N, C-alpha and C positions, 0 to 999 in steps of 0.2 A: 742401077747396077750393071755389069757386061751380061753378054746374051751366052747363054750354055758351052757356046762352042770356044768359047774362052776357056772353058775350063775340060776341054779334050784332054782324055789321061793317053799318051803314048802306056799301054799296058806290057809290063814286062812280063816274061814266063816265070811264072808260081813252083813251087816247089813239092807241092801236096797235091798229085795229080790235078793240078787246074782249080786247087782251091785260091777264093782270091779272101785277100787278107786287108785290104785296103778299100776303103770306099768314099769319094767324097759326099760330101752332104746332099746331094741334088742328087742322089743315087739312094737312098735309104725311104725309112718311114717309121713312123710310131709301131707299125706291128714286129719289127726285128730288133726288138730288145735283146734278147738270147744271143744272138751276132754283136751285134753295135753297143749294147748295154742300154742302160734308160737316157742316159744322157744323150748318147751321140743317135740313138734312134731319133727322140723329140726333137734334137736340132734338125736333123733331117726334115721331119715333120714341116716345122718351123718354117723352114726351108719352100718348102712345097707350098704351103699358104702363103706364099709370098710376104713375109713377116722383114723383118730387117735385121738377117743372122750374118756374120759376120763370117765369111767365107771360111772353109776348113775338109777337112777330113777326118774320117776315123778308122782305128788301126781295130782291127775285130778281136774279141775273146777268143776265136779259135788259135791266131796268135799267140795270145796270152798264154791259154792252156800247150801248147807244143814249148812255149818257154820254160812255163813252169814244170812241164813234164820233163824235158831231154836239161836246160839249163842255157839252151842256149834259145835266139830266137830263128825261126824261120826262112832257111837261105836264101827264100826270094823278098822278103819283106825289105831289106835294104832298097832294092830297086826298085819296089812297088811305093814305097814311101819318098823315093827322089824324084819318079814319075809322077807323082803325086803334088811332090814340093813345087815341080817347075809348072806346074799347071796353076797352081796358086801364085807364084810368083807372078807366071804370069799378067795373071788374072789382078793383082794388087798395081802389076807396073815398077815393082822392086825385086831387089832379094834379098832374102835371110840375112840379117844383119851385116848389109853391105854397110861401107864407110859414112858415105854420102846422106844414105834416106835408107837406111832400112826396113826391112820388115821384119815386125818381130810377131812371136807367136807361144800363145799361152800350149800347154800341157796337160792334161785333167784326164782323172780318172774318171772312168763313169760303167758302174759294174748293171746288171739287169734291175736286183732291185736298190732302191736308195740307199744307201750306205755314210751319211751325213759327216764330213770330217774325220772322218776313218783310215782313208787312202790318201794318194797325195797329188798334190799340183804344184806346177812350179809356173810362175807366169813371166812376161818379160824376153821369154829365150830367144838372142839374138843379137843381145847387148854387150857390148864389148869395152875397154879402154879406146878404141879408135871407134866403133858405133855410136857412141853415146854422146860423143861430140857431133856426128851428123842429124841425130835425135833432136840434140840443142835446138842445130840448125830449122831444121825442119818442123818443129814445133814453135820453135821463136819464144821459147821458153826453157832456161839452161836449170833452173830449179827442177820441171817437170823430171827433166832426163836423168838429170842428174840420182834423183827418188826413187826414179823406176829402177837404177842400175843396182843401187842399192837395197833394193826388194829382191832384186832375181837374185844377188849373191846370198843373202840373206835366208831365202828361199831353197835355194839352189844348196848350197852350204847344209841346210840341215834334213834336207829331204833327201839328197843324191848323194851327198859326200859324206853324211851323219854326222855333223858337227852338233855337240850340245848347243839348241836353240837358244839359251838363257845365256849365251856368252853373245851373243847377238843383241837381245834385249838389252842388256848391261851397257853393253856399250853406247844402245842408242837412248838408253835413260842418260849413261854418262854424257852423250853430248847436248841433250836436252838440259840438265842439269848447268853444264859449263855455261850457254847460250841465256842461262836464265828463263827459259819457257815449257811449258807444261804440257804441249801436245808437239807431233811431232810436224804438222804442216805450217807451225809455226818457226821451223829451221829453214835459212837459206840456203842458196847452191851453193856458196862456199861452206859450209858446214854440212851438207851433205857429201861432197866432194873428198873432204876428209874422212867422214865417216864409212866411204866405199873404202879409202884408204884402210881403215882399220880393220873392214870387213876383212877384206883382204889376206891380210895378214893372220889374221883368226882363222881364215880357212888353210894358208900355208901350215900354220903351227901346227893344227888340228887333224888336219885332211895329209898334210904329207906332201901335199903337191900344189901347184900354181892353180887357181880359179882359172878353167879354162875358157880360153878367148876364141875358138874357133866355135863359130855358131853350131853349125852340122853335129859336131860335138856333142855341145851343150843340149841339144835336142834328144840326140841320140841314147845320151846316157840318161836324160830324164823320161825316155819312156820306160827304159830299162826299171828305172826306182818305181815308177808307175805299177809296171806288172810285180817287180818283187813286194808293195806295198799289198798285194791282194791276199799275202801270207805274213805279213806285219801282225804283231800280236794284238794288238786293237782293233785291228780289223776281224781277226780271225775270233775273238772276244765278243765283238757285236754280231759277226753272224750266228754265234753260239745263243746269246741272247737273243736275236732277233730269229731263230731257227732257218736258216738261208744256207742253201746247199753250199759246201765249201767246197765242189768242181766246176762254179761255172765260170771262176775267170773275173776279169775286167778287161772292157775295153779303152782305148786311149784316144781322149778326142787333142787334136791338133789345130787349135783354130788363130785365125789372124788377132793379132791385140787391138780392141780398140779402149779407151785409156779414159777413166772417170781422175784421174789426179791431175787433169790440164788446167785446172783453176776454178773459180768461183759458177762457171757457166758448165762444169763439166760433175760427172756423180755417179754414183754406185748404189742399187739399190735392191731390194727383194719387195714381190709384193705376192699377194694372196688375193684370188676373185671373190673368197668370202674369209670370213675370219677363222683361222685354223683352231683357235681355242672355244669358241660359241657356236659357228655355223650362221651367225649372224650375217647377212649382205651388207657390204660396204664397200667402205675404202681400207684396206686393210696393208699393213704394211711398214718397213723403215727405207729410208734413204739418207744419203752420206754423200753433202757435197764434197769436191777435192778430195776423191777416194777410189781406191782400188775394192773392188770386191770383198776381198779377204778381211777388209778391213768391217766390214758388215758384220759377219758372220764369226768373225774370234770374238767381236765385242770389244776390243780392245777402245773405239772411242763410240761416245754415244751418239746415237743417230735421233734424228726427227722421224714423227710420223708421217708414211707415205703424204698423207694429204698437205702437208706442207709444199711438197712439189707442187702443187698449182701456185702460190706466191711466187717460187724461184723460177719455175720455166712454164708457162701453161699451156704450152704448145706442145711439150716434150708429154705434160702431165696427161693432156684431152688425148694425144695419140698412145698413151700408153694405159690408158681406160678403154678405149677399142679396142686394141689387142689385148685385153683382158676379156673382155665379153666373147671376144672372136674364140677367142682358146677355150673357156670354159662351156659353150655352145659346140664347139670341135670336139670338146674328151667328153663333156657331158659331164664333169665333174668337178669341185674343187683344185685349181690349177694353181702349185710355186713358183714364181716367178723370179729371175735372175735378170736384172739390166743394168746396163750402163748408158750414160749421156754422156758422149764427147762434144765438146762446145755446141750444144744444141741438137745434137744428129743422137736420137735416140736407136738403140742396138740390143737384141734381144741375145741374151748367152744360155740359156737354158729355161725350159720349162719341166714339171713335172706334174704329175697327181700328187697333190700335197698330202702329207702327215696331218691328223687332225686327232684332237681329243677325243675322249668314246663320246662324252654330250655333244660333240659337234658331230661325230659323225651319222647320231641316230636324226640330226636334225637337217642336216644337209640331206640325207636319203630321203626322207618326206617333203622336203622345200622341191629337188628336182623332180620327185613325182605331178608333186601340184604344178609346175612349170611344165610339164609335159615332155622334159629330157627324159627319161627314165621309165621302166613301167616297174610296179609292184615287184617283180619277180629278181630283175638289176639291183632294185634297192636293199631285197633279204641279203643280195651279194656284197652290198657295203658297208654289210656291218657284223660284226664278230661277237662270239659268247666271251671274249676275253675283256673285248671293251664293254657289255654289257655287265659285267662282275666289278669292274670299276666303277660304271655305276652305281653300283650299289653298297659302294665302302660309305662308310658315315661321315658326317660334316661336322664342322665347330658348329657349336650351339652359338648363336648370334646371342642370347642374352645376356653368355657366360660373365662375369666382371673378369676382364681381360685388361692387359696390359700391351695395347698397339705402339711400336718403335720405330714402323716405318713401313713404307708404303711401297713395291714395285710395280712392275707389269705383271702381270696374271697369265703366264707363260702355257702351263700346262695345270690342271684343275685337279683338286683331293687337298684332305687335308693331312698334314703332317707333322708328327711331334717327335723331338728327338734331340739327342745331345749333339752341341757346336762341336765340329769338327773341320779342322781349315787345310785340311789335305790330304787326295784318294789312298794311300799306306793308312792314314790313322783310320779312315774310313771302312775300309776294309778290315782289318785289328779287331776293333771295336763289333764291328757287325757280328765277326765270326766267335765272340764273345757274348754273343748274343746281347748287345745292346743298340738301341735303336739312333740312327744319327741322321741329323741332318749336315749335309755338305755346303760348308759356305764358301765361295772362292770370291774372288773380283771378275772373275769371267773363267769358262771353262775351257779346255779345249781335248783335242782327242785321248791325249794321255791320261786323262780323269776320268774315263769311262769305266775303270775298275770299280773307282770312287760314290760313281752314280748308281751302279748297277747294286752298291751295298747298301747304300744311303735310303733312308725313307725318301726324302726330299733333297731340292736344292735349289740355294739362295746363291745370289749375284747381287753386286755391286754395279756392274753396268753392263749393256747389251741391252736388245730388247727382244720382240717376238720372233724374229730372225736369227739369233746370236746362234751359237753352237748349246751350250745350255739347254734354250727352248725349244731348239729341233727335234736333240736329243732325247729327250725327257719326254717329247709327246710322244715321240716314236715308241719309248718303251711303259708308257703310260706313268712315268712318275710325276709325282707334283713338283712343281717347280714357281717360284718367282726370282724373274730376274729385273738387271738394271732397278735396283732399289740406292739410288744415289745417294740419299740422305744416312745410308751406313756406311764406316770407313772401317772395309777389313783390310785386317796387316794379317798377311798370311803367316810372316816370319816370327812374330810376337805371339802369333795363334789368338788374337782377337778379334773382338769386333766390337768399335766405338758407335755408339748408337745416340739418335741427339739427346741432349738434355745432359751428355756425359760418362751415361751411363754402360760400361764396360763388358761386352758380354766375354768372358775365356772360355776356352775348349774344355767342353763337357758339363758348361751350362745348358740347361734345357731351355730350348725355343718352339715355336708352333710357326709353320709358316701356309697360308692359304691360298693356293694354288687357284683361286678360283676370283678371288677379289684382289692379290697381291699384297694384299696384309701378312706383316710380321710384328709377333707377341713372344714377350720375355714368360717363361716358365710354360708351362701346358696345359692347352686349354680342352676344355671337355669337350665331347662329341655327342651328336645325335644321329638320331639314323638319318638314311637320303631319304629324299621323295620319292624314288622308285622304288624302294623297298618298301614304304608307306603304300603306294602304289599299288604292289605285288600282293601286301597283305591286307586291301582293301580298304585301307585307315583316307587315301586319296582316289580318288574317283576321275579320269579322265574326262574332260568335257567341263567338270565342275569349276567354278570359280578362282578355286585356290589352287585348282593342277596347271602350274608352269607349263609352258613350250615343251619342253624337254618330256615330260612326264606322256603330252600328247603322241610325240613321235616314238616312245617306247612303245606305247598301247598299240599303236598302228601296225607299226616292224611286228609285234607282237601276234598279232590280229592274224596276220597275214600267214606270218609262220606258224599259225597252228589249224589255221585252213589248209594249208599246203605237205605238214609234214606225216609221213607216213607211219616212223617210230612212234610210239606211247612213252611218255614220262612216268614213271611213278620213283616214291619215296623210298628210302633207307630209314625207317622208324621204328623206334622201339616200346612208345608210350601214347597214349592219345594225344597228349599235348603235341610232340613231334608230329602226329598223323593231322592236327587239324590245322598245322602251322604249313603241313606239306601241302594240305588239302587248298590251303588259301593261295597259295603259290603257284597251284597250276597242277598238282601230282593226281593222275588216272590211278590211281591204288596203291599199295607199298608190293614192293616188288625186293624188301628184304627187312624181314624181322628176327634182332638176334635176341631168341629168347635167353642165352646165356645172361646178357641185360638185364633180365627180370630176377635174377637170381644173386646179383650185390648184395651189400647191405645186409639186412636181417636173415634175409634169405638163406647165405651163405652157411650159415653151421647146420641146416636140414639138409644141404647138398651135401656138406662136406659129412654129415653121420651116415647118407646113404653109401656115398661114395665107399665109404671106411666099413660099414656093414659087415658082420660074420656071419649073423643068422638070418633065414629069410623072415622070420618076425620085425626085425631091426630095422630092413629094408623097406616091408611094407606100410609099417606104421611112419616113418618119413615121409613115402610116396603120397600117404595119407593125407598126412599135414601139408605137404605141395598143390596136392590137386586143385582147390578152392581156390588157393591164392593165383593157379596160372587161369585158371577160368574166368576170373576177376581181370584179369589181364586181358586177357584176347574179346569178355564183353565190353571192354572199354573201347579196343580197337575196333571191333564191328561197329559199332555205333558211330566211329567217328569217321570211319570209310565207307559208311552206309552203302550199299549199290555199287563199289568199287571192288577190285580182286586186293586181298592181303594174301600175299605169300612169306609162310611163318616156318621159319628154318629151325627144326630141333636142335637140342644142346651140341652145341659145336665150341666147348671150350678147351683151350689145351687143359691137360689135369692140372696143371702145376696150382691154375690160377684158382683152385676151389681148395686147395690142402693149404696145412699152414707153411711156413719157411722152414725149410729142411734145418737148417743153419740156426735160426731164432729157438725152433723147437728142441736142437740137439743143446745149446746153451742154458733152457729153461730147467731138462731134465737134467744137464750135469751139477747144476747150483742147486738143486732141491735133493739130489742123493749126496752129493758135498754137507747138507745141511742134516741129513738121514732125514727126511720128512717128502721123499720122493713119492708122484701122483699118480697112482696104478693108472688114470685114465691117459695119462699124457706119455706114459712109458710105452701104453697099447696103439697110443696114437704114432709113436715114433718108430716103432716097429712098420705101422703099415704104410708110412710116411716113407721110409725106405723100400720098403716092398714096390712101392709104387712111382718110385723118385725114376725119372728120365734123364738123360742127356741131351736129349732135343724134343722137348714137347709138344713141337710146330710140327713134329711128325712121330707123332707118338699115338697115345691112346687118348683120340678123339674123335669126334663127330660119329658116325655111324658106325665106329669099332666102340665105342664107349657104349652106345644106346646097345649093340651085342652083348658086350660082355656084363653087364649091369641091368638085369630082368627088370622088367617094370617102368625102366625111366623114359624110354620111347612112347610107350603106350600109355604113360599117365598123361604124356603132354597131349599125344592124338587125342585121349580121351577130354580131356580140359577144352582142346579145339572145336571138337563136335558139341558137349553139350553146352558152349557160349554160342556156339552157332546156332543148336536148338531155341536154343532162348531167345535169341534174339530175333529169329524168325518167328515166335511165338511173341514176340513184343511187335508184330507185323513191319520187322527190317529186314532187309535184304544183306544179309552175311555173304559173301563170298570167298570162303578162307582156300588157301594154297597151301597143302603140305609137301614139305623142300626137306629132304633125308641129305645131308653133310657128308663130303668126304667120300662120297662112293666112289669104291675102285672099280669095283666088278658088279655085272648084274645080277649077282647072287647076292651080296650083299643088300642089292636093295628088294628083291624078291622074300628075303625074308621079315624084314620092318615091313613092307607093304603087304604082306598076309597077312600079320600081326593087326597092321591100322586098321585093315579090313574089318578083320571079327571086332575092332572094339566099336569102330564106328556102326557096324552095323548092330550092335547090341545098344547104342544110343539109341539110334533110330526106334528101336522094336520097345524102347523104356521110354522116351518121348512121345513118339506118334510121331515125328516131324521126320519127314524125308529130305536128308543130306545131299547135296551136290556136293563134295571134297575132292578137289583130285590133287593126286599124288605126284611128285618127281623129286628131282634130285638138281643139286651144285655138280657143276661139271667144274673139279676144280685142281685135277690129277692128270697129268697128261694120259694117264692111262685109261682114264675115263674118257677122255678127248678122241683116243685113239680106238676106242672100243664103241662108240659112241651110237652105232648100227644097232648092237646087242642090248645097250642101256637103255634104250626108247623103247622098247619091247615092254619094259615095265614102269617106265617113266611117260606121265601126260605132260609134261613140260622142264626145258633146260632152263637152268639157271647159271649161267658163265660167272664162276667168281675167281676174276683177271687178279686180283689179291694175289690170293695163292697161288695161283694158276702161273704166277711171273714167279713167283719166288720157287715154284719147283722144276718151272721150266730152264731158269736160269741154274739151282741150286745155290739161292743164297736164300739166307735170313733179312729180312727189309731191314728188321730193328739193330741188325749188324753193320750190314752191308754199305748205309747210306754215309753213316759217321764215320767209319773207316776209308774207305777207297771212292767212294762215287764224286767227288771233288776232283779228286785226280784224273778218274774215266773219260768224266765231263772236259774236264780242261784237256787232257790227249784226244780228244774226238771219239775215243771210243764210244760213248754215248753221245747222240745230238740232246736228249734229253732223258731223263730218269722214266727207265722204264716203268715205272710206279705210277709214275705223273702221265705218262702217253704210251698207249701200248704199241709195245714191240709189233709189229704186223707181220717181218718176216718170221720170228718165231713162235709167242705167244697168239698172235693172230691167225697164222696159218692153220693151228690148231684149233681154235675156234673155228674157223669156215670150214675145215675138215670136218670137225662135229656137229655142228649146223647142219651142214650136207649129208650126212651120214644119218643121221636120228631121222630126220624129212623124208630119206629115203626108204627107210622102216614103218616111223607113222606120220603120213604127210600133213595130219592136222597137230604135230608136236609146237607147243608154244615154245619160244626162243627167248630169252631174256637177260641179260647181265647186269649184275649187282656190286660189283665191286667199285672203286673209286671211279674206274676209267668213265664210268657210265655219266659224269656229267665232265667230266675232258673235252672240250671241243674237236680237235681233231679225233679222238677216239669214238665220238659219238659219227662221225662221216663214214670212220669204218666200219661201224656195228649197223647202220642203213647199208651200205654195201654187200655186205655177207647176209641180209636178209633175216635180222633180228627183227623180235615184234616190238619188243620194249626196251627202253634202256631204266636205270634204278640209281638213285644218288641222296646226297643227302641233302635236306629241304630246302638250303639256302643255293645251289646248284640246278634247282630244278629249272629256274627261266632261263640260263644259261643253255640246258640240255634240249629246252623245247625250241627256244630261236636256233641251235645247229641244226634240231633237226628239221627244222624247216628248210634251212640253205642246204643241207645235204640234199634234199629230196627238191629242190631248184636250181643245182649248182650246173651253172653252165660251164660247157665245156670250152677250156682255153681261158675263161675269165682270169683275169690277172689283175685283181685291186687288193693290197697290202695295206 
């Protein structure tokens, strides 16, 4: 390679106060991802390491942002690109698209975060009717030159000029059919020359213009197309799915072309320093002789395993393994590498920290600790709660009687069952109707993203672990089996033929195992994940039957538990759930919803209590409910002995405990028509009419119900106190916390608290047992959050009910709006994610933070927790850690996720960028 002096660039004046919009590969490094995108930053880093990278330069994300904001490129960008192109031409000793010996370049997207296949790339820029002749002479290979030219027209036509890609594919298929061959490598130079003519006619007809012959025009238009692709539908959908911000923009990398389609001593491939599916060390990847890089990721030709390269080209293979080791040690992580071999010369085209499956993430993190490359704190940042949740999904029962019909490459693990569908539109349509589907394709492409998101899993008959389907599925945590060659997929007839001649029609149920690559007919039963068995205590890390995944999860969880500040409790309403939560690592109950105890046989008692006309009727109902409630609490205290149990007093919308007004009206009307009306039904109907509410979620519920119905809350407090006393007499350690729901003013809390204190004192006197029962409230109304300083005077703890707080802050009912307009809001980007899934930090979150601060200013020892569904959401857990809450509470199954994320939040390294 030439010295860097050959790359000196005559810098033009920039247009935005000295902002530099173009960087040579020698000028950047891996830490400039915000500016150069992931691809450009890593190309620069490999250049700095002295690895064989084709020379080139990067147009920054800042240039893209200017273009997207104004619709025009920065004024200085053209001059900057010209200066860097001149330097590149001097270094390469040839000019872009010159007739006799042309320099060709690729124009490739490269955002900060990997978005595989979502944005545009154009290869072979610089070829024209004249320069294709010079390339043929230069390479000594007519077929290679015309193959490269047809690729350029095909990619440029589709990407830059918006021509339907299937028109090119159909013309290519027709050329192969006419030649009676099955793969494009069997087409000869004359065939490809005819195909170029056909492709140019398609461009003229469909785009209304000739394919551009000026190489600089080709490059400039390709750059704009890459910028535009940032806001393409598939890119926006992918960013929503992966929660990537929409304002980052993409860089554009212009790189001198190296050719893998120069014959059998050339090729292209993708390599991983470890298996992205399992995490195991070894030689993993795909290689394709006589091909360009797009052929590998598109899955249109089946590759050979990377290990085969040793037989094909041992020199390049050995050099590649050395580079892989260098990169993994440098990045201290699994690296995903794209490379090309041009007539025996190895070139590195890209590296990045590779996407991996959930199991691989845990294994690799602990492996790297054992190798001394990272410490435990960094290992904790390499895994996520979302990945842990994936590992807890069920797997197929290996002992079940099943009919295996094929096997492909295990690209992304999981057990997926659904109806076979053969296009993205059907996958989305059926999924929205409640059907579980498996998307079956010969190979996927970026246009299939909608269907891939909607499907339970993806099955392809072509491609390998580095194909589009595999890479995207791993990134999304979707089950995927690729390259199942024995399955004949016919997307036009919507069917798949399996060995033996059996035909799977659209709508037939199939099952795919992304861990083994096996494909089955029908629905295969599932069994619990070994990770769930570990959490439930049925499998012990270090035991003979524990696999290395369980061991890796155990190690990471142990470190997270040592480091986390947030405690993790469970939402549990009965002893069975409480015991399971305790096995999962719960440190108490953060929410026991007593209204769930009153359903079923007890509902009639509550109904009689609410509708009671006299004090005698009311007291009789309470008398019958008291022993039932006490038994509930005794069982809970026993299950959670020694740990706090926060019991929320009755908080149902009133209508849940009343007969349906329509059904009751019909019953009364029919009885009157038969002249045998029931006096009790008439009385009941009058009462239901009296208590009927237009919006029950904002009506007579929570503390309001306790204040309006005398004795209701005091009965529950008495049951809690008597249960605690009984448990103490049995040498137990009950730690009850009484939570008053839906408080909006301190006066409500003070009234209920005074009554509760009297009852507790009575129970202490009657039993001779000293009770320490703390009393607090849920903060689930904006007014409660805004007056937290006052409420803290009467509360020993706050528990933020973020479900109701989200509803009341946003002014909508979750049950109504999720089905009506949330989908539109997500698609339009109004929501990045549902505010019921991840806490709205700007709105709801600001109230939580303010209330926490104000409450502690009044009462410094105020205990703070959260018991809405956000308590188990990974991103929300980090927020609750930041604002200083003491604990989160969530459903038992999400407890391990919350524990892990609480540990990650406590050790979050500033600027860490592992996705």
